[in-house]
VOPAGU-2260 file (C-alpha; in pm, 1 decimal, decimal comma):
REM VOPAGU-2260
SITE   aa  ch    i         X         Y         Z
SITE  MET   A    0   -1954,6    1678,5    1555,0
SITE  THR   A    1   -1946,4    1435,2    1847,4
SITE  ALA   A    2   -1672,2    1445,1    2109,4
SITE  ALA   A    3   -1538,3    1110,1    1988,7
SITE  THR   A    4   -1522,6    1232,0    1626,8
SITE  ALA   A    5   -1352,8    1557,4    1727,2
SITE  LEU   A    6   -1098,6    1373,2    1939,4
SITE  ALA   A    7   -1021,7    1123,7    1662,3
SITE  ALA   A    8    -969,2    1408,1    1413,5
SITE  LEU   A    9    -745,5    1594,4    1657,2
SITE  ILE   A   10    -532,2    1286,1    1720,9
SITE  ARG   A   11    -493,9    1238,4    1346,7
SITE  GLN   A   12    -405,6    1602,3    1275,3
SITE  ASP   A   13    -236,6    1739,0    1588,5
SITE  GLN   A   14     -85,6    1453,6    1788,4
SITE  GLY   A   15     265,7    1533,4    1667,5
SITE  ARG   A   16     220,8    1902,2    1743,9
SITE  LEU   A   17      92,0    1826,3    2095,7
SITE  LEU   A   18     366,8    1580,4    2177,1
SITE  ALA   A   19     631,1    1823,5    2054,7
SITE  ALA   A   20     483,7    2097,5    2273,8
SITE  LEU   A   21     485,6    1869,2    2578,1
SITE  VAL   A   22     839,8    1747,2    2513,8
SITE  ALA   A   23     949,9    2110,9    2484,0
SITE  ARG   A   24     799,9    2192,9    2824,1
SITE  ILE   A   25     871,0    1870,6    3013,5
SITE  GLY   A   26    1204,4    1777,7    2855,9
SITE  ASP   A   27    1140,5    1404,2    2873,8
SITE  PHE   A   28    1006,9    1189,9    2586,9
SITE  SER   A   29     855,2     911,0    2795,2
SITE  ARG   A   30     692,2    1142,3    3049,4
SITE  ALA   A   31     551,9    1361,4    2770,7
SITE  GLU   A   32     403,5    1060,5    2590,7
SITE  GLU   A   33     247,7     934,6    2913,7
SITE  ALA   A   34     106,1    1280,6    2992,9
SITE  LEU   A   35     -45,6    1309,1    2644,6
SITE  GLN   A   36    -210,9     967,3    2667,2
SITE  GLU   A   37    -358,9    1057,9    3006,2
SITE  ALA   A   38    -483,4    1390,1    2866,3
SITE  LEU   A   39    -648,5    1212,4    2572,1
SITE  ALA   A   40    -817,6     969,9    2811,8
SITE  SER   A   41    -946,0    1266,3    3016,5
SITE  ALA   A   42   -1073,2    1434,6    2700,2
SITE  HIS   A   43   -1268,8    1122,8    2607,0
SITE  VAL   A   44   -1455,6    1149,2    2939,2
SITE  HIS   A   45   -1489,3    1525,9    2981,0
SITE  TRP   A   46   -1568,5    1619,5    2620,9
SITE  GLY   A   47   -1836,3    1353,5    2606,9
SITE  ARG   A   48   -1999,2    1508,4    2912,7
SITE  ALA   A   49   -1938,8    1883,2    2866,8
SITE  GLY   A   50   -1877,0    1912,9    2492,5
SITE  VAL   A   51   -1567,5    1994,8    2288,0
SITE  PRO   A   52   -1382,9    2303,3    2421,4
SITE  SER   A   53   -1334,7    2609,3    2201,4
SITE  ASN   A   54    -960,8    2538,9    2171,7
SITE  PRO   A   55    -918,7    2161,8    2207,9
SITE  VAL   A   56    -541,6    2167,2    2140,0
SITE  ALA   A   57    -480,0    2418,9    2419,1
SITE  TRP   A   58    -711,5    2217,9    2646,8
SITE  LEU   A   59    -512,8    1899,5    2587,4
SITE  LEU   A   60    -180,1    2073,5    2636,2
SITE  ARG   A   61    -296,7    2226,5    2963,6
SITE  VAL   A   62    -430,1    1893,1    3091,0
SITE  GLY   A   63    -116,0    1713,0    2971,5
SITE  LEU   A   64      98,7    1951,5    3174,9
SITE  ARG   A   65    -120,9    1893,4    3479,0
SITE  LYS   A   66     -84,4    1518,5    3436,2
SITE  ALA   A   67     294,1    1557,2    3420,4
SITE  ILE   A   68     284,9    1773,0    3733,4
SITE  ASP   A   69      75,7    1507,9    3908,8
SITE  GLY   A   70     338,1    1250,3    3808,4
SITE  TYR   A   71     615,9    1456,7    3964,3
SITE  ARG   A   72     407,6    1500,4    4279,9
SITE  ARG   A   73     376,5    1124,4    4314,8
SITE  GLU   A   74     754,9    1085,0    4314,8
SITE  GLY   A   75     934,9    1050,8    4642,5
SITE  ARG   A   76    1242,3    1274,4    4619,7
SITE  GLU   A   77    1128,3    1616,2    4736,1
SITE  THR   A   78    1417,2    1823,9    4601,3
SITE  GLU   A   79    1398,4    1682,4    4248,6
SITE  LYS   A   80    1022,3    1707,0    4258,2
SITE  ALA   A   81    1035,3    2073,2    4352,7
SITE  ARG   A   82    1290,2    2149,0    4081,2
SITE  ASN   A   83    1077,1    1984,7    3813,0
SITE  LEU   A   84     745,2    2122,1    3935,7
SITE  ALA   A   85     832,9    2489,5    3945,2
SITE  PRO   A   86     870,2    2562,1    3571,0
SITE  LEU   A   87     575,4    2339,4    3479,7
SITE  LEU   A   88     349,1    2516,1    3723,6
SITE  ARG   A   89     446,3    2851,4    3574,6
SITE  GLN   A   90     388,7    2726,0    3221,4
SITE  GLU   A   91      50,8    2581,4    3315,0
SITE  ALA   A   92     -57,7    2910,9    3469,9
SITE  ASP   A   93      65,7    3122,9    3178,5
SITE  LEU   A   94     -35,9    2893,3    2893,8
SITE  ALA   A   95    -152,7    3101,5    2599,9
SITE  GLU   A   96    -421,9    2999,0    2356,7
SITE  ASP   A   97    -177,5    3017,5    2064,5
SITE  ILE   A   98      64,8    2726,3    2101,2
SITE  ALA   A   99     401,2    2757,1    1931,8
SITE  ASP   A  100     468,1    2470,8    1691,2
SITE  GLU   A  101     767,4    2275,4    1819,6
SITE  ARG   A  102     765,3    1990,8    1568,0
SITE  LEU   A  103    1079,4    2101,3    1386,6
SITE  ARG   A  104    1271,6    2104,0    1714,9
SITE  LEU   A  105    1137,1    1758,0    1793,6
SITE  ILE   A  106    1234,0    1611,8    1456,4
SITE  PHE   A  107    1592,0    1740,6    1488,1
SITE  THR   A  108    1603,6    1593,6    1839,6
SITE  CYS   A  109    1481,9    1256,0    1712,8
SITE  CYS   A  110    1750,9    1267,0    1444,3
SITE  HIS   A  111    2040,7    1340,2    1678,9
SITE  PRO   A  112    2357,9    1152,3    1573,8
SITE  VAL   A  113    2379,1     968,8    1907,7
SITE  LEU   A  114    2108,3     744,1    1758,3
SITE  ASP   A  115    2154,7     505,4    1467,3
SITE  ARG   A  116    1954,2     581,5    1152,1
SITE  LYS   A  117    1690,5     314,8    1212,5
SITE  SER   A  118    1623,0     447,4    1562,5
SITE  GLN   A  119    1608,2     804,4    1429,2
SITE  VAL   A  120    1344,6     708,7    1174,0
SITE  ALA   A  121    1145,2     493,9    1418,1
SITE  LEU   A  122    1140,4     759,9    1689,0
SITE  THR   A  123    1035,5    1032,4    1446,0
SITE  LEU   A  124     754,2     818,4    1307,5
SITE  ARG   A  125     640,3     757,7    1664,5
SITE  CYS   A  126     662,4    1117,5    1782,6
SITE  ILE   A  127     585,8    1325,3    1475,0
SITE  ALA   A  128     358,3    1098,6    1272,0
SITE  GLY   A  129     192,5     938,5    1575,4
SITE  LEU   A  130     232,1     584,4    1443,3
SITE  THR   A  131     188,1     302,7    1691,0
SITE  THR   A  132     472,8      71,5    1780,0
SITE  ALA   A  133     296,9    -203,6    1583,5
SITE  GLN   A  134     273,8      15,3    1270,8
SITE  ILE   A  135     640,9     111,5    1291,0
SITE  ALA   A  136     740,8    -250,5    1345,3
SITE  ALA   A  137     543,7    -351,0    1036,8
SITE  ALA   A  138     714,2     -80,3     831,1
SITE  PHE   A  139    1054,6    -220,9     930,0
SITE  LEU   A  140     942,2    -585,9     914,9
SITE  ASP   A  141    1033,7    -619,5    1284,0
SITE  ALA   A  142     850,7    -787,9    1570,1
SITE  GLU   A  143     650,0    -541,2    1778,5
SITE  PRO   A  144     836,7    -617,8    2106,7
SITE  THR   A  145    1169,9    -566,8    1929,1
SITE  MET   A  146    1058,6    -227,9    1798,2
SITE  GLY   A  147     922,4    -133,0    2138,7
SITE  GLN   A  148    1262,3    -203,1    2292,1
SITE  ARG   A  149    1435,5       1,8    2020,5
SITE  LEU   A  150    1211,0     300,5    2086,8
SITE  SER   A  151    1264,1     277,4    2462,0
SITE  ARG   A  152    1641,6     256,4    2418,1
SITE  ALA   A  153    1637,8     555,2    2181,0
SITE  LYS   A  154    1456,3     773,7    2433,5
SITE  ALA   A  155    1687,8     661,1    2711,0
SITE  ARG   A  156    1993,2     727,2    2495,4
SITE  LEU   A  157    1881,9    1084,0    2424,9
SITE  ALA   A  158    1819,2    1140,9    2794,9
SITE  GLN   A  159    2157,4     996,5    2896,1
SITE  ALA   A  160    2336,2    1209,3    2635,6
SITE  GLY   A  161    2164,3    1524,2    2758,8
SITE  VAL   A  162    2046,3    1606,8    2407,3
SITE  GLY   A  163    1892,8    1951,7    2395,9
SITE  PHE   A  164    1551,5    2014,8    2246,0
SITE  VAL   A  165    1677,4    2266,3    1987,5
SITE  VAL   A  166    1717,7    2321,7    1615,7
SITE  PRO   A  167    2094,6    2296,1    1567,4
SITE  GLY   A  168    2307,3    2564,7    1410,7
SITE  PRO   A  169    2440,0    2537,5    1054,1
SITE  GLU   A  170    2756,7    2364,1    1176,6
SITE  ALA   A  171    2548,6    2058,5    1277,1
SITE  TRP   A  172    2329,1    2034,9     967,7
SITE  THR   A  173    2562,1    1802,8     778,7
SITE  ALA   A  174    2537,8    1547,4    1057,6
SITE  ARG   A  175    2159,9    1562,5    1090,2
SITE  LEU   A  176    1998,9    1701,1     777,3
SITE  GLY   A  177    2020,5    1375,0     580,7
SITE  ALA   A  178    1840,0    1187,2     856,2
SITE  VAL   A  179    1580,3    1462,6     888,5
SITE  LEU   A  180    1504,6    1454,0     515,3
SITE  ASP   A  181    1475,1    1074,1     524,6
SITE  VAL   A  182    1223,6    1076,6     806,4
SITE  VAL   A  183    1019,1    1362,0     659,1
SITE  TYR   A  184     988,0    1161,2     339,1
SITE  LEU   A  185     896,4     846,4     532,7
SITE  VAL   A  186     617,8    1037,6     706,6
SITE  PHE   A  187     494,5    1150,9     364,0
SITE  ASN   A  188     517,7     798,9     221,8
SITE  GLN   A  189     325,6     654,9     516,2
SITE  GLY   A  190      42,8     897,2     440,2
SITE  TYR   A  191      63,5     836,8      64,6
SITE  HIS   A  192      23,7     461,3     108,3
SITE  GLN   A  193    -274,8     508,9     340,3
SITE  GLY   A  194    -460,8     662,5      45,6
SITE  PRO   A  195    -554,1    1014,7     -68,3
SITE  ARG   A  196    -815,1    1057,4     205,5
SITE  ALA   A  197    -695,5     862,8     508,0
SITE  GLY   A  198    -332,0     962,9     461,0
SITE  CYS   A  199    -380,7    1328,7     368,6
SITE  GLY   A  200    -301,5    1444,7     723,4
SITE  LEU   A  201      39,1    1276,2     728,3
SITE  CYS   A  202     122,0    1408,9     381,9
SITE  GLU   A  203      30,5    1761,9     491,2
SITE  GLU   A  204     242,9    1714,7     805,6
SITE  ALA   A  205     543,8    1620,3     594,0
SITE  LEU   A  206     487,4    1915,2     360,2
SITE  PHE   A  207     466,4    2148,7     658,8
SITE  LEU   A  208     796,4    2019,4     797,1
SITE  ALA   A  209     967,9    2039,5     457,6
SITE  ARG   A  210     856,1    2400,9     415,3
SITE  LEU   A  211    1000,4    2479,7     758,5
SITE  LEU   A  212    1326,8    2320,3     648,9
SITE  VAL   A  213    1335,6    2529,9     332,0
SITE  THR   A  214    1303,4    2838,4     552,3
SITE  LEU   A  215    1567,0    2713,4     796,5
SITE  CYS   A  216    1810,9    2590,1     530,3
SITE  PRO   A  217    1773,7    2828,2     234,6
SITE  ASP   A  218    1952,3    2749,5     -90,5
SITE  GLN   A  219    1998,6    2381,1       3,5
SITE  ALA   A  220    1929,3    2185,0    -314,3
SITE  GLU   A  221    1821,7    1858,4    -148,2
SITE  VAL   A  222    1585,8    2040,0      87,9
SITE  GLU   A  223    1426,8    2209,2    -212,5
SITE  GLY   A  224    1428,8    1872,3    -387,9
SITE  ILE   A  225    1234,6    1686,9    -119,6
SITE  LEU   A  226     970,4    1958,5     -99,3
SITE  ALA   A  227     943,5    1962,3    -479,3
SITE  LEU   A  228     900,5    1584,5    -483,5
SITE  MET   A  229     627,6    1585,6    -219,8
SITE  ALA   A  230     446,4    1884,8    -371,1
SITE  LEU   A  231     438,2    1725,8    -717,1
SITE  THR   A  232     324,0    1391,4    -576,3
SITE  HIS   A  233      58,4    1541,2    -347,7
SITE  ALA   A  234     -69,6    1757,2    -634,5
SITE  ARG   A  235    -209,5    1438,8    -792,0
SITE  ARG   A  236    -396,1    1316,4    -484,4
SITE  ALA   A  237    -749,3    1400,5    -609,8
SITE  ALA   A  238    -689,6    1207,1    -933,1
SITE  ARG   A  239    -533,4     893,6    -783,4
SITE  ILE   A  240    -860,9     705,9    -735,3
SITE  GLY   A  241   -1121,4     686,2   -1013,1
SITE  SER   A  242   -1497,6     716,4    -973,5
SITE  ASP   A  243   -1518,4     335,2    -958,6
SITE  GLY   A  244   -1271,6     319,3    -668,3
SITE  ALA   A  245    -980,8     186,3    -872,8
SITE  LEU   A  246    -628,0     324,2    -865,8
SITE  VAL   A  247    -546,1     544,9   -1166,7
SITE  PRO   A  248    -179,6     559,5   -1280,3
SITE  PRO   A  249     -38,6     912,7   -1328,0
SITE  ALA   A  250     -25,1     877,7   -1707,2
SITE  GLU   A  251    -400,2     802,1   -1716,3
SITE  GLN   A  252    -519,0    1056,8   -1458,3
SITE  ASP   A  253    -757,1    1345,1   -1521,0
SITE  ARG   A  254    -511,1    1634,1   -1512,9
SITE  THR   A  255    -785,6    1885,9   -1440,1
SITE  LEU   A  256    -801,4    1731,1   -1091,6
SITE  TRP   A  257    -436,6    1804,7   -1016,2
SITE  ASP   A  258    -369,7    2079,8    -762,4
SITE  ALA   A  259    -236,7    2370,3    -970,2
SITE  ALA   A  260     -81,7    2551,9    -672,2
SITE  LEU   A  261     112,7    2245,5    -554,4
SITE  LEU   A  262     216,9    2166,5    -909,9
SITE  ALA   A  263     352,6    2520,0    -955,1
SITE  GLU   A  264     528,7    2505,0    -616,5
SITE  GLY   A  265     700,1    2177,6    -706,1
SITE  GLN   A  266     811,2    2300,0   -1047,8
SITE  ARG   A  267     945,0    2626,8    -903,0
SITE  LEU   A  268    1145,6    2444,9    -634,7
SITE  LEU   A  269    1286,9    2197,9    -885,4
SITE  GLU   A  270    1392,2    2480,7   -1116,8
SITE  ALA   A  271    1566,9    2645,8    -821,3
SITE  ALA   A  272    1740,8    2327,5    -701,0
SITE  LEU   A  273    1885,9    2183,0   -1020,7
SITE  PRO   A  274    2105,3    2482,8   -1119,7
SITE  ARG   A  275    2282,9    2462,5    -781,6
SITE  ARG   A  276    2478,0    2165,2    -923,6
SITE  ALA   A  277    2454,8    1968,5    -599,0
SITE  PRO   A  278    2265,7    1661,8    -723,5
SITE  GLY   A  279    2102,0    1426,5    -478,3
SITE  PRO   A  280    1837,0    1153,4    -473,3
SITE  PHE   A  281    1544,5    1375,7    -374,6
SITE  GLN   A  282    1609,6    1614,8    -661,5
SITE  ILE   A  283    1627,5    1321,6    -903,6
SITE  LYS   A  284    1302,1    1174,8    -768,5
SITE  ALA   A  285    1138,7    1516,0    -802,5
SITE  ALA   A  286    1261,7    1535,6   -1162,4
SITE  LEU   A  287    1114,4    1188,6   -1223,7
SITE  ALA   A  288     778,2    1307,4   -1087,3
SITE  ALA   A  289     797,3    1607,6   -1320,1
SITE  CYS   A  290     871,3    1378,6   -1617,4
SITE  ILE   A  291     560,8    1171,5   -1542,9
SITE  MET   A  292     355,2    1492,7   -1524,2
SITE  ALA   A  293     497,4    1659,7   -1837,7
SITE  PRO   A  294     224,7    1854,1   -2025,2
SITE  GLU   A  295     269,9    1649,0   -2343,2
SITE  GLY   A  296     263,9    1319,9   -2152,5
SITE  PRO   A  297     522,9    1112,8   -1964,7
SITE  ASP   A  298     879,8    1160,4   -2087,3
SITE  TRP   A  299    1000,7     800,2   -2061,5
SITE  ARG   A  300    1337,2     856,7   -2228,9
SITE  GLN   A  301    1432,6    1128,4   -1980,6
SITE  SER   A  302    1298,9     908,4   -1701,0
SITE  LEU   A  303    1539,0     631,3   -1803,1
SITE  ALA   A  304    1835,8     867,5   -1779,6
SITE  LEU   A  305    1715,2     986,8   -1438,9
SITE  TYR   A  306    1681,3     631,8   -1304,1
SITE  ASP   A  307    2036,4     560,5   -1420,7
SITE  ALA   A  308    2148,0     865,2   -1219,5
SITE  LEU   A  309    1938,3     767,0    -916,4
SITE  LEU   A  310    2092,9     421,2    -907,2
SITE  ARG   A  311    2432,3     582,5    -848,0
SITE  PHE   A  312    2296,0     733,2    -526,9
SITE  GLU   A  313    2059,6     455,8    -418,7
SITE  PRO   A  314    2140,7     120,7    -578,7
SITE  SER   A  315    1846,9    -101,2    -486,8
SITE  PRO   A  316    1630,4    -368,9    -649,6
SITE  VAL   A  317    1318,6    -151,4    -606,4
SITE  ILE   A  318    1470,4     129,2    -812,7
SITE  GLU   A  319    1585,4    -128,0   -1067,8
SITE  LEU   A  320    1224,3    -247,2   -1089,7
SITE  ASN   A  321    1105,4     107,8   -1155,3
SITE  ARG   A  322    1368,9     132,6   -1426,6
SITE  ALA   A  323    1232,2    -188,7   -1579,5
SITE  VAL   A  324     888,8     -24,1   -1600,3
SITE  VAL   A  325    1041,0     263,8   -1797,8
SITE  LEU   A  326    1212,7      18,0   -2033,3
SITE  MET   A  327     874,5    -148,0   -2085,0
SITE  GLU   A  328     708,6     187,2   -2159,9
SITE  LEU   A  329     982,0     257,9   -2416,4
SITE  GLY   A  330     898,6     -70,7   -2588,0
SITE  LEU   A  331    1226,7    -237,2   -2486,0
SITE  LEU   A  332    1045,7    -551,3   -2374,2
SITE  GLU   A  333    1339,6    -792,6   -2390,2
SITE  ALA   A  334    1557,7    -562,2   -2179,5
SITE  ALA   A  335    1274,6    -511,2   -1931,3
SITE  ASP   A  336    1210,2    -885,9   -1913,0
SITE  ALA   A  337    1577,2    -962,2   -1847,7
SITE  LEU   A  338    1595,2    -698,0   -1573,9
SITE  VAL   A  339    1278,1    -820,4   -1401,8
SITE  ALA   A  340    1407,6   -1178,1   -1413,7
SITE  SER   A  341    1731,2   -1068,6   -1245,6
SITE  LEU   A  342    1531,5    -913,6    -960,6
SITE  GLN   A  343    1324,2   -1222,1    -889,2
SITE  ALA   A  344    1543,4   -1349,4    -606,1
SITE  ASP   A  345    1554,5   -1015,3    -422,8
SITE  LEU   A  346    1188,7    -923,8    -475,7
SITE  ALA   A  347    1017,6   -1262,4    -487,7
SITE  CYS   A  348     743,3   -1159,7    -241,7
SITE  TYR   A  349     722,2    -794,9    -350,7
SITE  GLN   A  350     373,3    -721,9    -484,5
SITE  PRO   A  351     476,4    -449,7    -734,5
SITE  LEU   A  352     709,1    -702,2    -901,2
SITE  MET   A  353     409,6    -931,3    -959,4
SITE  ALA   A  354     212,7    -641,9   -1110,1
SITE  VAL   A  355     501,1    -544,2   -1339,3
SITE  GLN   A  356     542,5    -906,5   -1450,2
SITE  ALA   A  357     170,7    -924,7   -1530,9
SITE  GLU   A  358     179,9    -615,9   -1752,2
SITE  LEU   A  359     508,0    -716,4   -1915,1
SITE  HIS   A  360     378,5   -1062,6   -2001,8
SITE  ALA   A  361      62,9    -905,7   -2147,5
SITE  ARG   A  362     268,5    -680,5   -2374,1
SITE  GLN   A  363     458,2    -988,8   -2488,9
SITE  SER   A  364     125,7   -1169,6   -2560,1
SITE  ARG   A  365     210,9   -1431,5   -2296,8
SITE  TRP   A  366    -149,5   -1442,7   -2180,5
SITE  ALA   A  367    -141,9   -1742,4   -1946,3
SITE  GLU   A  368     164,8   -1609,6   -1763,9
SITE  SER   A  369       7,1   -1266,4   -1745,0
SITE  ARG   A  370    -312,8   -1403,1   -1590,6
SITE  SER   A  371    -113,8   -1598,5   -1333,8
SITE  ALA   A  372      93,3   -1294,0   -1239,6
SITE  TYR   A  373    -218,4   -1076,1   -1215,8
SITE  ALA   A  374    -381,9   -1327,6    -982,0
SITE  ALA   A  375     -77,3   -1323,2    -756,0
SITE  ALA   A  376     -58,7    -942,0    -762,7
SITE  ILE   A  377    -429,8    -908,5    -681,5
SITE  ALA   A  378    -400,7   -1149,7    -388,6
SITE  ALA   A  379    -110,1    -945,5    -246,2
SITE  ALA   A  380    -250,6    -599,4    -330,6
SITE  PRO   A  381    -198,3    -349,0     -45,9
SITE  SER   A  382    -540,1    -181,5     -91,4
SITE  ALA   A  383    -881,4    -231,5    -245,8
SITE  ALA   A  384    -802,4      42,3    -501,1
SITE  ASP   A  385    -488,3    -139,8    -615,4
SITE  ALA   A  386    -672,6    -471,3    -635,4
SITE  LEU   A  387    -956,0    -321,4    -842,1
SITE  PHE   A  388    -708,6    -158,6   -1084,1
SITE  LEU   A  389    -538,9    -495,3   -1137,0
SITE  ARG   A  390    -870,1    -677,2   -1180,8
SITE  LYS   A  391    -963,7    -430,5   -1455,0
SITE  ARG   A  392    -631,2    -498,2   -1627,8
SITE  LEU   A  393    -684,6    -873,9   -1594,0
SITE  SER   A  394   -1037,5    -858,9   -1733,4
SITE  ALA   A  395    -908,9    -664,7   -2036,0
SITE  LEU   A  396    -682,1    -953,9   -2143,1
SITE  PRO   A  397    -794,0   -1160,9   -2444,2
SITE  HIS   A  398    -985,6   -1474,8   -2350,8
């Protein structure tokens, strides 16, 4: 493995872990980010010349701390410099090969209530998932400079508020746990939409964080629910893309490719969460995933009841569209058509709406309208796998 390949893999897998470790030691988001970037630049040079070290994560952490120390040394105020240098110098000298994982502390810090929800999510995606400012801006449909300013203000706000880099006690969970669950799921979704190979690292990161939360917050139904949802979804990753490179819907997947251990974990967590009688959206979404993966085939009738329940928690046109798909699968084509038509204004440029319209028109034998909708959906497809799946559906229509 070349130095460049090793460094790229490390950035993909361990950037969040490294940044969390540096924030824990330095106590400053911006300085930790700068130190990590300088360490990565040094690694690009030194690893290419001397080879990849035996413990590249420890190497980067050690160099990152040195870069932070160099930054303090360049500052002019001697007393502050001395105060900041002393603990870093000790940490750099005593740095062990086994680095404690500080990501859970970092995610709770990013989700502190002094920040609004959008800033919490954006900062966590930046720090934990390692997304660029441009990627986060695209996820929020914001301009990149606007998102950059939001991230800078969020870091400054945490610094001004003196927010500690700690996992809060149970008394603070109500204020922060909802935000933490939201951002963990967004990290998972970001990986899911990158595809089963490219996005696997982010999905594993989210699963790791959710498992930590289950340990930290035992007997919390929504925490169990989010882990169940992600485990059930990730269990299907090997079956999502067919041998021809096309997306394969869950109902058509080769079930022998599903991850049995993840499937069992998700089912066990869901069975533990539901009897607690504390329903929430993640539990309902996990139950929906379980319905799709039922041994005898998708349970569409139960799915309809679950979408009705989910809409009480999260009323949104996207969930309504998913409900329309279930109506279509139940053969209630007129009801599905009416619901899709009512969503047109809100989701006019939403690619999944075009794909649903194409399939719905096909089931109604409205071939010309179906072809038109398929063409629009293919043109707006988010990936080559999605586009190929839709082309196969289009080519199957009667001529």
